[in-house]
C-alpha positions in Angstrom: 13.1 0.2 -22.5 12.3 -3.4 -21.6 13.9 -4.9 -18.5 16.4 -7.7 -19.2 14.5 -10.9 -19.8 15.5 -14.4 -20.8 13.6 -15.4 -24.0 12.2 -18.9 -24.2 10.5 -21.0 -26.9 7.0 -22.3 -25.9 4.2 -24.3 -27.5 2.4 -23.0 -30.6 -0.7 -25.2 -30.9 -3.8 -24.2 -28.9 -5.3 -27.2 -27.1 -9.1 -27.6 -27.4 -9.5 -28.5 -23.8 -7.7 -28.5 -20.4 -8.2 -29.3 -16.8 -7.2 -25.7 -16.0 -6.3 -22.6 -17.9 -4.0 -20.1 -16.2 -4.2 -16.6 -17.6 -1.0 -14.5 -17.2 2.6 -15.8 -17.2 4.2 -13.6 -14.6 5.8 -15.2 -11.5 2.4 -16.0 -10.0 0.9 -17.5 -13.2 4.0 -19.6 -14.0 4.2 -20.9 -10.4 0.5 -21.8 -10.3 0.7 -23.6 -13.6 3.9 -25.3 -12.5 2.4 -26.7 -9.2 -0.8 -27.8 -11.1 1.2 -29.6 -13.8 3.5 -31.1 -11.2 0.3 -32.6 -9.6 -0.7 -34.2 -12.9 -3.3 -31.7 -14.2 -3.5 -30.9 -17.9 -2.7 -27.2 -17.7 -2.6 -24.5 -20.3 -0.7 -21.3 -19.4 -1.7 -18.3 -21.6 0.4 -15.1 -22.0 -0.7 -12.2 -24.2 3.0 -11.1 -24.6 6.1 -12.8 -23.3 6.6 -14.9 -20.2 7.7 -12.7 -17.3 7.9 -9.5 -19.5 5.9 -7.2 -17.2 6.5 -6.6 -13.5 8.0 -10.1 -12.9 11.2 -9.0 -14.7 11.1 -5.4 -13.6 11.5 -5.7 -9.8 14.5 -5.8 -7.5 14.5 -9.6 -7.1 14.2 -9.6 -3.3 12.8 -12.8 -1.6 12.2 -11.6 1.9 10.5 -12.3 5.2 11.9 -9.1 6.7 9.3 -6.4 7.4 6.5 -8.3 5.8 2.9 -7.6 6.7 1.9 -10.2 9.2 -0.7 -11.7 6.8 2.0 -12.3 4.2 4.7 -13.6 6.5 3.8 -17.3 6.5 3.6 -17.3 2.7 7.0 -15.6 2.6 8.6 -18.2 4.8 7.1 -21.0 2.7 8.2 -19.4 -0.5 11.8 -19.4 0.4 12.0 -23.2 0.6 9.8 -23.5 -2.5 12.3 -21.5 -4.5 14.8 -24.1 -3.7 12.4 -27.0 -4.3 11.4 -25.7 -7.7 15.0 -25.1 -8.9 16.0 -28.6 -7.9 13.0 -30.2 -9.6 13.3 -28.1 -12.8 17.1 -28.6 -12.9 17.8 -24.9 -13.6 19.3 -22.0 -11.7 16.6 -19.5 -11.0 19.2 -17.2 -9.4 17.8 -17.8 -5.9 20.4 -17.3 -3.2 19.9 -17.0 0.5 22.5 -14.2 0.5 20.9 -12.3 3.4 19.3 -8.8 3.3 20.9 -5.8 5.0 19.0 -2.8 6.3 20.8 0.3 7.6 19.5 3.4 9.1 20.3 6.6 11.1 16.6 7.2 12.0 15.8 6.1 15.5 12.1 5.7 14.7 12.8 3.5 11.8 15.2 1.3 13.8 12.6 1.1 16.6 10.0 0.0 14.0 12.3 -2.8 12.8 12.9 -3.9 16.3 9.2 -4.1 17.1 8.7 -6.1 13.9 11.6 -8.4 14.9 10.1 -9.2 18.3 6.9 -10.3 16.5 8.8 -12.2 13.7 11.1 -14.1 16.0 8.0 -15.5 17.7 7.0 -16.8 14.2 10.4 -18.5 13.8 12.0 -15.9 11.5 15.8 -15.3 11.8 16.0 -11.5 12.0 18.9 -9.8 13.8 19.1 -6.2 15.1 22.5 -4.6 14.5 24.2 -2.3 16.9 25.8 0.9 15.6 29.2 -0.9 15.5 27.7 -4.0 13.7 25.8 -1.9 11.2 28.8 0.2 10.4 30.9 -3.0 9.9 28.4 -4.6 7.6 27.9 -1.3 5.8 31.6 -0.7 5.3 31.1 -0.2 1.6 29.3 3.0 2.3 32.3 4.5 4.1 30.2 6.0 6.9 28.9 5.1 10.3 25.3 3.9 11.0 23.1 4.2 14.0 21.8 0.7 13.6 20.2 -1.9 11.2 18.8 -5.3 10.6 20.4 -8.4 9.1 18.1 -11.2 7.8 20.5 -14.0 6.9 18.0 -16.5 5.6 16.3 -14.1 3.2 17.7 -13.6 -0.3 17.3 -12.8 -3.9 16.4 -14.5 -7.2 17.0 -13.4 -10.8 14.0 -11.5 -12.3 15.4 -11.9 -15.8 15.4 -15.8 -15.5 13.0 -16.9 -12.9 9.6 -16.8 -14.6 10.9 -18.1 -18.0 12.6 -21.0 -16.3 9.6 -21.9 -14.2 7.5 -21.9 -17.4 10.0 -24.4 -18.8 9.2 -26.4 -15.7 5.5 -26.3 -16.6 6.3 -27.9 -19.9 8.7 -30.4 -18.4 5.7 -31.7 -16.3 3.4 -31.9 -19.4 1.8 -28.5 -19.3 1.3 -26.2 -22.3 2.7 -22.7 -22.4 1.5 -20.3 -25.2 3.0 -16.8 -25.6 1.5 -14.0 -27.8 -2.0 -15.3 -27.2 -4.4 -13.1 -25.2 -7.3 -14.6 -23.3 -10.3 -12.3 -24.1 -12.8 -13.7 -21.6 -14.5 -16.7 -20.1 -17.7 -18.6 -21.0 -20.0 -20.2 -18.4 -22.6 -22.9 -18.4 -25.0 -23.2 -15.5 -23.2 -20.3 -13.9 -19.8 -22.1 -13.8 -16.7 -21.7 -15.9 -16.9 -23.8 -19.1 -14.3 -22.2 -21.5 -11.7 -19.6 -22.1 -12.1 -17.5 -25.3 -8.7 -16.5 -26.7 -7.7 -14.6 -29.8 -6.8 -17.9 -31.4 -9.8 -19.9 -30.5 -11.7 -21.6 -27.6 -10.3 -23.8 -24.8 -12.9 -25.9 -23.0 -12.1 -26.0 -19.3 -13.9 -26.1 -15.9 -11.2 -24.1 -14.1 -9.5 -20.8 -14.8 -6.9 -18.9 -12.8 -6.7 -15.1 -13.3 -3.1 -14.1 -12.6 -2.9 -11.2 -15.0 -1.3 -8.7 -12.6 -2.3 -5.1 -13.5 -4.8 -6.5 -16.0 -6.8 -8.5 -13.6 -9.4 -5.9 -12.6 -10.4 -5.0 -16.2 -10.6 -8.7 -17.1 -12.8 -9.6 -14.2 -15.0 -6.6 -14.9 -16.1 -8.3 -18.1 -17.7 -11.0 -15.9 -19.3 -8.5 -13.6 -16.7 -9.0 -10.8 -15.4 -5.9 -9.0 -11.8 -6.2 -7.9 -10.4 -3.0 -6.4 -7.0 -2.5 -7.9 -4.8 0.5 -8.6 -1.3 0.7 -10.0 1.8 3.0 -9.6 4.7 3.3 -12.1 8.0 2.4 -10.5 11.3 3.4 -12.3 14.6 1.7 -11.6 18.0 1.2 -13.3 20.9 -1.1 -13.5 24.7 -0.5 -13.7 27.3 -2.6 -15.3 29.5 -5.1 -13.4 32.7 -3.7 -11.8 31.6 -2.4 -8.3 33.3 -4.8 -5.8 32.8 -5.3 -2.1 29.1 -4.3 -2.0 26.5 -6.2 0.1 24.4 -8.5 -2.1 21.2 -6.7 -1.1 21.2 -3.4 0.8 18.3 -1.1 1.8 18.6 2.4 3.1 16.3 5.3 3.0 18.5 6.9 0.4 18.6 4.0 -2.0 18.4 0.2 -2.3 21.0 -1.8 -4.2 20.9 -5.4 -5.3 23.5 -7.5 -7.1 22.3 -8.8 -10.4 23.0 -12.2 -11.9 25.5 -10.7 -14.4 27.5 -9.1 -11.6 26.0 -5.6 -12.1 23.6 -4.0 -9.7 20.0 -2.8 -9.7 19.4 0.6 -8.1 16.1 1.9 -6.7 14.5 4.2 -4.1 12.0 2.3 -2.0 8.5 3.4 -2.3 9.1 6.2 -4.8 6.7 6.0 -7.8 4.6 8.0 -10.2 0.8 7.9 -10.1 -0.5 7.7 -13.6 -4.3 8.1 -13.7 -6.4 5.4 -15.2 -10.2 4.9 -15.6 -10.1 2.1 -13.0 -8.1 4.2 -10.5 -10.5 7.1 -10.9 -13.5 4.8 -10.3 -11.9 3.1 -7.3 -10.2 6.2 -5.8 -12.3 6.1 -2.6 -11.2 2.6 -1.8 -7.5 3.6 -1.9 -7.7 6.9 -0.1 -6.3 5.5 3.2 -3.3 4.0 1.4 -2.6 7.1 -0.7 -2.9 9.2 2.5 0.0 7.3 4.0 2.1 7.2 0.8 1.5 10.7 -0.7 5.0 11.9 0.1 6.6 9.2 -2.0 4.2 9.5 -5.0 4.6 12.0 -7.8 2.0 13.0 -10.4 2.4 11.0 -13.6 1.1 11.3 -17.2 -1.4 9.7 -19.5 0.6 6.7 -20.6 -1.3 4.3 -18.3 -4.6 5.6 -19.4 -3.6 5.0 -23.0 -2.3 1.5 -22.3 -5.8 0.4 -21.3 -4.9 -2.1 -18.5 -7.3 -0.6 -16.0 -10.1 0.3 -18.4 -13.7 0.0 -17.0 -15.1 -0.6 -20.6 -16.4 -3.9 -21.7 -15.2 -5.5 -24.9 -16.6 -8.1 -27.4 -14.9 -11.5 -27.3 -14.8 -11.8 -31.1 -12.8 -8.6 -31.6 -9.4 -7.2 -30.7 -9.1 -6.4 -27.0 -6.8 -4.0 -25.1 -4.6 -6.9 -24.2 -3.8 -7.4 -27.9 -3.2 -3.7 -28.5 -0.8 -3.6 -25.6 1.1 -6.9 -25.5 3.6 -5.9 -22.9 3.3 -3.0 -20.5 6.6 -1.2 -21.0 6.1 2.3 -19.7 8.7 5.1 -20.0 10.7 5.5 -16.7 10.8 8.8 -15.0 14.0 10.4 -16.1 14.0 12.6 -13.0 13.6 9.7 -10.7 16.3 7.6 -12.5 18.7 10.5 -12.2 18.0 11.0 -8.6 18.3 7.2 -7.9 21.7 7.1 -9.6 23.0 10.1 -7.7 21.8 8.8 -4.3 23.2 5.3 -4.9 26.6 6.7 -5.9 26.7 9.0 -2.9 25.8 6.0 -0.7 28.3 3.5 -2.3 31.4 5.1 -3.7 32.3 2.0 -5.7 29.3 2.7 -8.0 30.8 5.9 -9.2 33.2 4.0 -11.5 30.6 1.8 -13.3 28.4 3.0 -16.2 24.6 2.7 -16.4 23.4 -0.3 -18.3 19.7 0.4 -18.6 16.7 2.0 -17.0 13.1 0.8 -17.1 9.7 1.2 -15.5 6.9 -1.1 -14.5 3.4 -0.9 -13.2 2.9 -2.3 -9.6 -0.7 -3.3 -9.0 -2.0 -3.0 -5.5 -5.1 -3.8 -3.4 -6.5 -1.3 -0.9 -4.8 -3.0 2.0 -1.5 -3.9 0.2 -2.1 -7.6 0.6 -2.9 -9.9 -2.4 -6.1 -11.7 -3.3 -5.8 -15.5 -3.6 -9.3 -16.8 -3.7 -11.2 -19.6 -5.4 -14.6 -18.2 -4.3 -15.1 -14.9 -6.1 -18.5 -15.3 -7.6 -18.2 -17.7 -10.5 -17.5 -21.4 -9.7 -14.3 -22.5 -11.3 -12.7 -19.1 -11.4 -9.8 -18.4 -9.1 -8.1 -15.0 -8.6 -4.4 -14.5 -7.7 -3.5 -10.9 -8.2 -2.9 -7.6 -6.3 0.5 -8.6 -5.1 1.2 -4.9 -4.2 4.9 -4.9 -5.0 5.6 -7.9 -2.9 4.8 -10.6 -5.5 8.2 -11.8 -6.9 9.5 -13.2 -3.7 6.3 -14.9 -2.7 5.3 -16.0 -6.2 6.2 -19.7 -5.7 4.1 -19.8 -2.5 1.1 -18.0 -4.1 1.2 -20.5 -7.0 1.3 -23.4 -4.6 -1.6 -22.0 -2.7 -3.6 -21.6 -5.9 -2.9 -25.2 -6.7 -4.0 -26.3 -3.2 -7.3 -24.5 -3.6 -8.0 -25.9 -7.1 -6.9 -29.5 -6.2 -8.9 -29.4 -2.9 -5.9 -30.4 -0.8 -4.8 -29.0 2.5 -3.4 -25.5 1.8 0.1 -24.7 2.8 -1.1 -21.8 4.9 -4.3 -20.3 6.2 -6.2 -18.6 3.3 -8.8 -16.4 5.0 -6.6 -13.3 4.9 -6.5 -13.4 1.1 -10.2 -13.5 0.4 -11.7 -11.0 -2.0 -14.7 -10.7 0.2 -12.6 -8.8 2.8 -13.1 -5.7 0.8 -16.5 -5.0 2.2 -15.5 -1.5 3.3 -14.4 -2.4 6.8 -10.8 -3.3 6.1 -9.7 -0.9 3.3 -6.4 0.7 4.1 -5.8 -1.3 7.3 -2.7 -3.3 8.0 -2.2 -6.2 10.3 -0.8 -5.6 13.7 2.0 -7.6 15.2 
């Protein structure tokens, strides 16, 4: 079933021209369009389905610095303040709260890893606090057991996946931008080798700038223009329970399960890293690029089925721009969750937190998490076609850093000083030398 999502009314008329067209209205696309519109650009944001209906409403809602890859950490830190900035400017509650994130463990190796990351992060100005066994047990009192240690990151927090992207899209319109739902972008046109227009199912928009922020659809879309973007996806299944469980931490991670308070007072339950691997044509073609990553993660991945193949979001086929495309045949990626994983998650969470035993399940859903070979996004305005910018491959980390990614995209397009260094996000890094590697701290 679809994840909970706030519906919004958007524009219906397709403009014939724009300063920039943003394709894909997940958290990255709405944020990029927002910052561009706020800077005074005439922006059109296109969404083939509903704003925020894919992975941007299907995640945990965490906005964290804790345990980030070193290359993402500056963007994570910037994004925390941008969440607050955007909410104040839009005049709406995006659900963002610096409620703190709590990590608990009985595994000495895991605790040592958190401590090593903390030594690096504190040097970068991050407030991350190691917990003794007594402190971890006190903060984890809702579990009813003792813990060997943990981490508390008090300035991190959560936002509401059901509301954030739709409300930021409203902010785009408040700043004069145009948001159009149920309108797929089929491809781009070029003149003199540079972007000149976007072809949609409803007509043509003349524009010199395009942002591809289509999440799991990005690779197949770019393939139409001869650009290879290594991308693979896994299917993650989670569930929510009704309000009623009191005294739980707002956001808790353990190896057994992770639990997050939702905006309605219920809780989202998940097992970190556990996913199903559904084969797709794109994944088969790019398998060699992802071997190092899959070699590290194989214990947490289970074989999937053919629903991703049928959905068409990682097709390697080309399509005609005057005919129906895969994006129109599959408006919203709404895969079936793994019943086995949902049942295991519920069992683990109720064992971990006794208060959850008394509340019923609300819903369960799944989503496709798109990833790059090194687990770090691509945010790049120099990918082979002048005027075309890519912001995708958020690798399961995108919701929390979405505002920062959008701001960085706007910086690149507007030619202003970027909020952080951008070299680590270049598409050209995938020349074979960095696949599967992670930054050291």
